[in-house]
N, C-alpha and C positions, 0 to 999 in steps of 0.2 A: 595724336591730337586732342586739344579741350574739350570740357564742354563734360555735359551727367545724359553719356549715354553707354550704354553695355554692350548693343549688337551695333556694326557696320555693316552698310549692304554695298555693294559695285557693281552698274549699275553702267550697260555699251553694249551696241547690237554688230549687226554685221548686216550686208547686202544692200545700205539706203542706196549703192547708185550703180548696181545691175539691174541689165537695161531684162529680166527673167525670173524668176522664182518669186520664196515669199524672203521681205525681213523677218531675222530673226533676232530676240536679245537675250544677253544672258545675264544674270543677277545672282551676283557670287554672298554668301549672308556672312561675317565671321564675329565672332565674341572678341571682346574688349581683350583681353588675355592671350588672343591669338599673339598677339603681334611682338609679346613677351616668350614667346615660342620659340626652340629652336626649329622647331616646323618653320617655322616660320621666316628666318634667317635664310634658311635651304630653300626654298619658294623665293626668297628673292634674286638668288643666282638663273631660277628661269624663267620669269616673267617678265612680260613685257608688250607694249603694245603689238599685237597679233599681227598687223603690220609690218613691223618691223621685224618678226622673225621668219627662218628657215620655216619650213612644210617638217622640218625635223626635227627644230625647234622649240616648235610650235606642243608637236605629237610629244614630246619628252616631258613641256612643260605638263602639257592634260592629262600624260600619266600621273605624273609628280602630284598633281590637284584631286587626279582618281583614286589613287591612296589615299588620300587623307580624308577624301567624304567618307572615303569607304567605314573609315574608324571614326567619322563622327565630326572627325578636324574642322571641316569646313562644309558646309550646307551650297547648295546651287540651286537655279532651275532654269531653263526656256522657256520663253513666249516667243512664237509665231504670229505675222498678219501676213494673210493671203494676199496671193494674185489680185483674188478680186477686193480686198479690205483695201489696196492700197490705190485702185484704185476709183473702189468707193469716196474714202477718207483723204486722198492726195496723200502722199513720203512722209509728210512731216508728221500726220494725222496716224497711220497703220506705224508709224516708229515709236508712235504715246501708245499706241496699246499693246503691243506687244509688248514693252519695258514695264507697260502697267501691270498684264495677265504674268512677265515673269516676276517681277517684285510679290505680285499676292501669292503664288507658285509657293516660293519660297518659304514666305513667312504664314503660309497653312500647312506648314506640314508635321505632322505627328508629335512629333517631340518639343515643338513648339508652345499648341491650343492656343496658337491668332493671340489675342488682346496686345498688338505693339502699340506703342506711340512711336510717331514720329519726332526728330528731332529737330530744333531748328535754333540758331544763332542766336536769334529773334527774342526767341521764348526765353533762352537760357538768361537774358541780361535780366532778366525779371524773378525766374524764380527755378531753384533747383529741383528736378523729380526726384522722386520718391516713391516709398510705397512698395516695393521689390517692382515695380512698374519695367517693361520687357522696353525700351527705347530704342529707337533705330535713327543709327545717323547715316541720311538713304545720300548717297554721291549717284550722278550721273556724269558720264562724257559730255563733253559738248554746252553748247548755253540754256540757260533756263529753258524750261519748257512751258507753254503757256497751256491753261486749259489741263495741267496734269491735279489727278487728285491728292499728290501724295504732294509735303513739303518738301523741299530736297535740297541739296547745295551743286550746283554745276561746276563740272572744272571744264578747262577748255586745256584741250591735249591729257584728260584724264588719264590714259590707258598708259599713257611714261610714265605719268605721275604718279598714281595708286596703285597698290600692288589689288586693292581691293577690284576698282576697275580693271585695272591689266588680265584679272583673272578670270572677268566678265568678259571683255575681249576679247581673249582665246577658247573661252566656253561656246561663247556666240559664234562666232568663225568656226569651231570643230563642227561646231554642232550644222549651221546651214553649209555644210560642205560637205557631208553627208548627206543633210537633203535632197544637191544638188546631182550627187553621184547617184541618186532613186532614181531620182526624174532624168537621168540621163538616161539609164535603158528604157527610159520613155517613150525620150523623143531623143534616137542615139544620133540622130542628123546634124544635131549643133552643137553637139561637142563642147558638154555642157560637164567634162568630164575634166577638161582641161581648165574652163575660163571661169566656172560655177556662175555664166550667164549675164557677166561683165562684157563690155562692150571692146571686145578684141578685134583686129583685121577677119579671124577665121569666123567670131563669132557674124560679125556683120556680111561676109561672102557667105556664112546658112542661110543666112535670113534673107537675100536677096533671091539664093537658090531655090529655097523652101517657103519663104514667106513666115508671117510669126506661128506661133502653138501658142495654144490653153494658158500655155506657163506665161507668156513674154506681158510685157507690160506695156501696151501699142499708149500709150499716152507719155511712155520714154523716149518711144519710134519717132513719135510725131517730130521732138526734137533734133533725130538724129535723120532725121528724110533729105534732107538739105545735102548731107554725105549722100547720099545715095537714095536718089528718085526711085529705081528698081524696090524700095522694100512696101512692102501694101498692109498700110497703119488703118484700114477700115475692113 
């Protein structure tokens, strides 16, 4: 990729369409030189859109990413927006918040000491950045985010096109799955360990039997009430 930037951060989310649990964003920060490395070539054989990978393939990719992160080859962070924040901000606002938190966490690591600027193609047309500044090119999966505090490039289906977004997709999915498995221990009646809060038939049947729990997204359940009037939402 062209441009006067020296860091690239890919961002993606997991759990946006679920009926229960938080939305989780992953942010993976790479130095520009990483793309010329042997480790990058090795990762390319592992990384893809997390939804296109089997659980085993996703775990293998995450393990490879973990080894690189431990050596300082890549840097990552996650951001979470709670069920309460989803209810308050709506799912789009909560997703933006989770992404913002992930970006701010990964760019505030001690090894970077802050001081980042965000690159945009428009600015690149008029001036080259210099002076040793840490310039990040920010790539976010999907459509451009309105009212987002950081300049970014949106990449539709970016988790299958960009290595950084693909890794962020895997990170977000793995971390959210881990959270949902912990929530399963608190709410075992809903089978969260298997469907991770998404609207499967077993999940709907459990909702009919038990009603929603505190970790269910009430606004989401209203959309599905026509499928099963026995689901209480108030």
